[in-house]
C-alpha positions in Angstrom: 19.1 8.2 -3.6 17.5 11.7 -3.4 15.1 11.8 -0.4 14.2 15.4 -1.4 13.2 14.3 -5.0 11.3 11.4 -3.5 9.4 13.7 -1.2 8.6 16.0 -4.1 7.2 13.0 -6.2 5.2 11.7 -3.3 3.7 15.1 -2.4 2.6 16.4 -5.7 3.1 14.2 -8.7 0.2 12.7 -10.6 -0.1 9.0 -10.4 -0.6 6.1 -7.9 1.1 3.6 -5.7 1.5 -0.1 -6.7 1.0 -2.4 -3.7 3.3 -5.3 -4.4 3.5 -6.4 -0.7 1.6 -9.7 -0.6 3.2 -11.6 2.4 3.3 -15.1 3.6 -0.4 -15.6 4.3 -1.6 -14.1 1.1 1.1 -15.3 -1.3 -0.4 -18.8 -2.2 -3.7 -17.1 -3.2 -1.9 -14.6 -5.2 0.2 -17.2 -7.0 -2.9 -19.2 -7.7 -4.6 -16.2 -9.2 -1.5 -15.7 -11.3 -1.8 -19.2 -12.6 0.7 -21.0 -10.5 -0.8 -23.9 -8.5 0.2 -24.9 -4.9 1.8 -28.1 -6.4 4.5 -25.8 -8.2 6.5 -25.5 -4.9 7.2 -27.7 -2.0 8.3 -25.1 0.7 8.2 -21.4 1.6 11.5 -20.7 -0.1 10.3 -21.9 -3.4 7.0 -20.1 -3.0 8.6 -16.8 -2.3 11.0 -17.3 -5.2 8.1 -17.7 -7.5 6.5 -14.6 -6.0 9.6 -12.6 -6.6 9.7 -13.7 -10.2 6.1 -12.4 -10.6 7.1 -9.1 -9.0 10.2 -8.7 -11.1 8.1 -9.4 -14.2 5.8 -6.6 -13.2 8.5 -4.1 -12.1 10.6 -4.6 -15.4 7.5 -4.2 -17.7 7.9 -1.2 -20.0 4.6 0.2 -18.5 5.8 0.2 -15.0 7.5 3.6 -14.6 7.3 6.8 -12.6 5.3 8.5 -15.3 2.0 6.9 -13.9 3.3 4.9 -10.8 4.9 7.2 -8.2 5.7 4.5 -5.6 5.6 0.8 -4.9 5.1 -1.0 -1.6 7.4 -4.1 -1.1 7.4 -7.1 1.1 10.6 -7.5 3.1 11.8 -10.4 1.0 11.3 -8.3 -2.2 13.1 -5.4 -0.7 16.1 -7.7 0.0 15.9 -9.3 -3.4 17.4 -8.2 -6.8 16.0 -7.1 -10.1 18.4 -7.5 -13.0 21.3 -7.9 -10.5 20.4 -4.6 -8.7 18.8 -4.3 -5.2 15.0 -3.9 -5.7 14.7 -0.4 -4.1 17.7 0.9 -6.1 16.2 -0.5 -9.3 12.8 1.0 -8.7 14.2 4.5 -8.1 17.2 4.6 -10.4 15.7 2.7 -13.3 12.0 3.3 -13.0 11.7 6.6 -11.1 9.3 4.8 -8.6 9.7 5.5 -4.9 10.1 2.4 -2.7 8.2 1.6 0.4 8.3 -1.3 2.8 5.4 -3.3 4.5 6.5 -3.7 8.1 3.5 -5.2 9.9 3.5 -8.9 10.8 -0.2 -9.5 10.4 -3.2 -9.3 12.6 -4.4 -10.3 16.0 -7.8 -12.1 16.4 -10.8 -9.8 16.2 -11.8 -8.0 19.3 -14.1 -5.1 19.7 -15.0 -5.2 16.1 -11.3 -4.7 15.0 -8.1 -6.5 14.4 -5.0 -4.9 15.9 -1.6 -5.4 14.4 0.5 -8.1 16.0 3.8 -7.0 17.7 6.7 -6.4 15.3 9.7 -7.8 16.9 13.1 -6.3 15.7 11.4 -3.3 14.0 14.2 -0.8 14.7 16.8 -3.1 13.1 14.5 -3.5 10.1 14.0 0.1 9.7 17.7 0.9 9.9 18.3 -1.8 7.2 15.4 -0.4 5.0 16.8 3.1 5.2 20.3 1.9 4.2 18.7 0.2 1.2 17.0 3.5 0.1 13.4 2.7 1.3 11.5 6.1 1.6 8.7 4.9 3.9 6.6 2.1 5.4 3.2 0.7 5.4 1.4 -1.1 8.3 -2.2 -2.5 8.1 -4.9 -3.1 10.6 -8.5 -3.9 10.1 -11.9 -2.5 11.2 -15.2 -4.5 10.7 -17.6 -2.8 13.0 -18.3 0.9 14.1 -17.2 0.3 17.6 -15.9 3.6 19.0 -13.4 1.9 21.5 -12.1 -0.5 18.9 -11.7 2.1 16.2 -10.0 4.5 18.7 -7.5 1.7 19.7 -6.7 1.0 16.1 -5.8 4.5 15.4 -3.8 5.0 18.6 -1.8 1.9 17.7 -1.2 3.2 14.2 0.1 6.5 15.3 2.4 5.1 18.0 3.9 2.9 15.3 4.2 6.0 13.0 6.2 7.9 15.7 8.6 5.0 15.9 9.0 4.8 12.1 9.4 8.6 11.7 12.3 8.5 14.2 14.3 6.6 11.6 13.6 9.3 8.9 11.0 7.2 7.0 7.5 8.3 6.1 4.9 6.0 7.7 1.7 5.0 5.8 -1.0 4.3 8.4 -3.5 1.7 6.9 -6.6 1.2 9.1 -8.7 -0.7 6.6 -12.5 -0.8 6.9 -13.6 -3.9 5.4 -15.8 -3.5 2.3 -18.1 -6.2 3.7 -18.7 -4.5 7.0 -22.3 -4.5 7.9 -22.0 -0.6 8.5 -19.1 0.5 6.4 -20.2 4.2 6.4 -20.6 4.2 10.2 -17.1 2.7 10.7 -15.6 5.2 8.3 -17.2 8.2 10.1 -15.7 7.0 13.4 -12.3 6.4 11.6 -12.3 9.8 10.0 -12.9 11.5 13.4 -10.2 9.4 15.1 -7.7 10.1 12.4 -8.3 13.8 12.6 -7.9 13.7 16.3 -4.6 11.8 16.0 -3.3 14.1 13.4 -4.0 17.2 15.7 -2.1 15.6 18.5 0.8 14.4 16.4 4.1 15.3 18.1 7.1 16.6 16.2 7.1 17.9 12.6 7.1 14.8 10.5 4.5 14.0 8.0 2.5 10.7 7.6 0.4 9.2 4.7 -3.0 7.5 5.2 -4.2 4.5 3.3 -7.9 3.9 3.7 -10.8 2.1 2.0 -12.5 4.0 -0.6 -15.3 5.7 1.4 -19.0 5.3 1.0 -19.4 9.1 1.3 -17.3 10.7 -1.4 -14.7 13.1 -0.3 -15.1 12.0 3.4 -11.3 12.4 3.7 -10.8 15.6 1.7 -9.9 17.7 4.8 -7.2 15.1 5.6 -5.9 15.3 2.1 -5.4 19.0 2.8 -4.0 18.6 6.3 -0.4 19.9 6.8 0.7 16.7 8.5 -0.5 14.5 5.7 1.7 13.9 2.8 -0.8 11.9 0.8 -4.1 10.1 1.2 -4.3 6.9 -0.7 -7.0 4.2 -1.3 -6.8 0.4 -1.2 -9.0 -1.5 -3.5 -10.2 -3.8 -0.7 -11.6 -6.6 -2.8 -13.5 -4.4 -5.3 -13.0 -5.4 -9.0 -10.8 -2.8 -10.7 -13.6 -1.1 -12.6 -15.6 -0.6 -9.5 -12.7 0.5 -7.4 -11.7 3.1 -10.1 -15.3 4.4 -10.4 -15.5 4.9 -6.5 -12.0 6.4 -6.4 -12.7 8.9 -9.2 -15.4 10.5 -7.0 -12.8 11.3 -4.2 -10.8 14.4 -4.9 -7.1 14.4 -3.9 -7.1 10.7 -3.2 -4.9 8.4 -5.3 -4.9 4.6 -5.6 -2.7 2.1 -3.8 -4.0 -1.0 -5.4 -2.8 -4.6 -5.3 -5.4 -7.1 -6.5 -7.1 -4.6 -8.7 -3.8 -3.7 -10.3 -2.8 -7.3 -11.1 -6.1 -9.0 -11.5 -5.8 -9.8 -15.2 -2.1 -11.0 -15.2 -1.3 -14.6 -15.7 1.9 -16.6 -15.6 1.0 -18.3 -19.0 0.8 -14.9 -20.9 3.5 -14.0 -23.4 5.6 -11.0 -22.5 3.6 -9.0 -25.1 0.3 -10.1 -23.6 1.5 -9.5 -20.0 2.8 -6.0 -20.8 -0.4 -5.0 -22.6 -2.7 -6.2 -19.8 -0.5 -4.4 -17.2 -0.4 -1.2 -19.2 -4.2 -1.2 -19.6 -4.6 -1.7 -15.9 -2.0 1.1 -15.1 -3.9 3.4 -17.5 -7.2 2.9 -15.8 -6.1 3.3 -12.3 -3.9 6.4 -13.2 -7.0 8.0 -14.8 -9.1 7.4 -11.6 -6.3 8.8 -9.5 -5.7 11.9 -11.5 -9.0 12.8 -13.2 -11.9 13.2 -10.9 -15.6 13.7 -11.3 
């Protein structure tokens, strides 16, 4: 796999990132939304097999190509799975022209100080070595901010940058995802604190590696524009955060240089019961709408 070509695509190509990284805790809900009830499986292995089938259906759809989707974020079991007999990262890059990323966090701690830190990630170095061998380009790790508490927001960002340094040591590009909840009682205030801490962290970043930032679509348009243009930032991407796709796209289009990294908003109309033609048409319409919001700004 060509890391140089992946970097070129990630740095400058038009398009967005598909977040296909629902993990254990969110998988039952994602399957229910897709039209598969809890009674369709009896254990985790069967549940994850059904989720992999859904992801394979998305990845192999004619609409899912590097023309509009520059990257996809995978759950570990999806990374280790096969698509048409080929390892998923290889299939994404070789057959679709889509850069593969891996979700590495293991979930969240209980809320303290208005935030939820990431849980420890045991065996991370081994996982990163394995991911690099499979052709993974970068990683993503999520933490959560609910309140504009300066100490809590600072702790979240410090943890994210410390993890980024560990990931970059393996030659991978880390996506830092400190999500501000869209239901925060003071979302704009939390985002202002987060912006300042991210800026501070980037200025103190050791080495020469680049990072990516994944943030909630801000209440103040172009809040993160200076970070989009920061030399240590490869890309700034936005999560949908629970907004319906039309609202997420409307908000995203007001933020120059920011592209989507949507999960629920990308897949919200897809159902297990659809024919392949219906499924592919629905996915293509979703991709077109998100691509437009990522590449055509107001």
